[in-house]
Structure formats: C-alpha cells, structure tokens
N, C-alpha and C positions, 0 to 999 in steps of 0.2 A: 852889799851896792847893786854891784855886780846884778845878783838875783833879783831884785826887784825891777830894774831894767832890761831883763831877763824877758819877766814874766811881764809886763807893762807892751813892750812887744808882739807877746806870743797871743794878748787876746787885742792885743791891737788889728795884727792880722786873720785872726779867728769870726775878729768884729766887720773885716770887709769884706772876709767868705762869703761870713751868713749872710748880710745886708747884699750882695751879688747876687746869693741865690732865690734869697724871694723874692730879688728885682726880676732875673731871667723869669721863674715861678707866675707871675703876678702881669706880668709885662703882656705878653700873646692873649690874657685874658682884659682887661685894660680896653687893646687891640682890636681886638677884634668885637668887643661891646660895642664902638665906634661904628661897626658896618650898617646894621639895622640904618642907620642914625641917618648915614651916608646918605644909602638905599633908599630911606623914606626922602631925604630931601630932594634926590636928583631925581626922582619922581611925580615928587610936587613942582619943581620947577618945567619940567616939559610938559605938566599940563598946562601949568602957565602960559607958556609960551606958545599952545594949541588952543586956535576957536575957529570952533567953524560958521557958518548962516546960512540956510535952507534957501535959495530966491525965491522958488516958482517948482510946482509940480504940475505934471499935466497928462493927460490920459493917449496913449498913441498907436497904430497898427489897431486901429479897429475897435477897441476897448478896449485890447490883448492884455500889453504894456501900461506902464504908468511910468512919466518920465520926471525924475527929478532932479534938478541943479542944484546943489552944495557949493557956498564958494570956501575958502579956505581964505580965513581974516586974522590969524595970528599971522606973527612976527615967524614962526617953523615949518620948514614946507614939509612933508609927509611921504620917504618912497614910498616908492610901487609897489615895494615890498612890504606894506604894512597896510594899506589898505584894501586888503584884501580879509583883512584881521578886527577889521570893523563888523556891528550891531548895527542893522536896519528894520528897525519892526513898521511891521504893517496891517491894517485890517480895520475890519468897521468903526468903529469908535464904542469904545468897553466890550470887543472881541477883535484882540489884533493878537498878532502874533511874532518871532522872531524870521524873518526870513532868512536863510542860506546862501552863500554867495557862492555862485556859479561861474566858471570861466568862461562857457564858452555858453552859457545863456539854456542852456539843453534842457536842461529844468524845470519842473516847473512845481511848487512855487522857489523863484531865486534869483539874483541880481547881478548885474555884471555893473562897469565902468569904461566910461573911456575922460580923460585928459584935455579937456576944450584949453585954448589958447597957451597951448602948452610945447615945450623943442626938445622936452626929454619926456621917461616916463615915472617923472615925480611930482609932483603935486602941491607946487612950492606959494607962497602968499599971490593973494591976487589969481590965481585960479581957478577957475571950475570942476566940480567933477561932475558928467553928468551921467544920472544911475538909472539904466535900463531895470524895473521891477516887471518880473510876471508875476504878477500875483494868482495863485492857487484854482481864486476866483476872475470871472470877468466883474469894473469894476461897474456898480450900480449909478445909474442918471440918477440924481439928486438925495445918496445916501454920501451920508459925511464920515471921513475916515480917519483916520490917526498915523500919521509920519513921523518917527524919531530913529535917527543914523548918528551912531556913538559911535567915535573913532575908536583906534587900539587902546588908548589908554583913557578912558568913560569919557572925555569930554561930550557932550553932546547936545543936540536943536533934537524941540520936536512942532510939527505945524499938526493944524487939520485941514481937509479939504475939501472937497464940495466937489462931489464928476460932475 
C-alpha cells in the first residue's frame, strides 16, 4: 500500500516537472510569434492617424523653384526628424523621378522645407509644410507636372499641375 503511494507521488512529481519543462520550452516561441503582429498593428495605427493634403503648388524664383504647400490634416504630428525621410516625386506627366532631400538646398534636384504656423520643429495637426523644390530642369510654361508627397510611413497624396 505504501509502495503504491510512493509510486503515485513519484509519477505526479515527474508529470509536473515535464509540464513545466514543456511550458518553458514553448512559452518563448509563442510570445515571440506575437511580436510581428504587434509590430504590424502599431504600424497600421500610425498610418491611420497620419493624413496629409497637398494644398497648392506654384513656381517661384524666376521659375527655377517649385513651391508646394502640404497640410497635416491627420490627428498625429510628425517629428522634425521624420520629415526628411519623406519621399517627393516630381516631373512631367509620365516622366517623373524621386527627388532627394537636401537640407541646405544646394544640390539639384533636391527639396527642403519649412513649417508655417509652427512654434516648434514638429509638423503638428493643422500646420502647413512649405516645400521648396529645385528641379533638375526649369519647369516649362504650359506643361503638365506630377507631384507626389509620401511621408515616412507611406501615407501619400499626389496631384498634377500646369505651370
């Protein structure tokens, strides 16, 4: 009788040890499997809270620059460190290219920006970004041009305009 009790106790202890061993081996895998889902959900949330609108575009400085005004209409602000990671596409309709960001605006083609109505360096809701674009070629009067502005997380707007 006491032998049966000892055998049952040993089997119970061995079963508990096996369950804890299995759980400690599987738990990290289950937790890490959720990381990509959480990351993707955070990314989608960031995109949902971001929205921009191209307000106006015009040539300036004797036609050698194009000024583009883009308004942040989403509830999320964009920090000044993320604005240069945006993409700007510009060119004649059907023949456009990605224009690189140039902080001092000395390269051609390049773009830089200033934030209007702002009291800090961040592009907050309701503020307008003024983009100064120096294209490779001076825009030709009467030609149709394509502009697409895409912020760091892929939210973008595009428009056509005629010089």
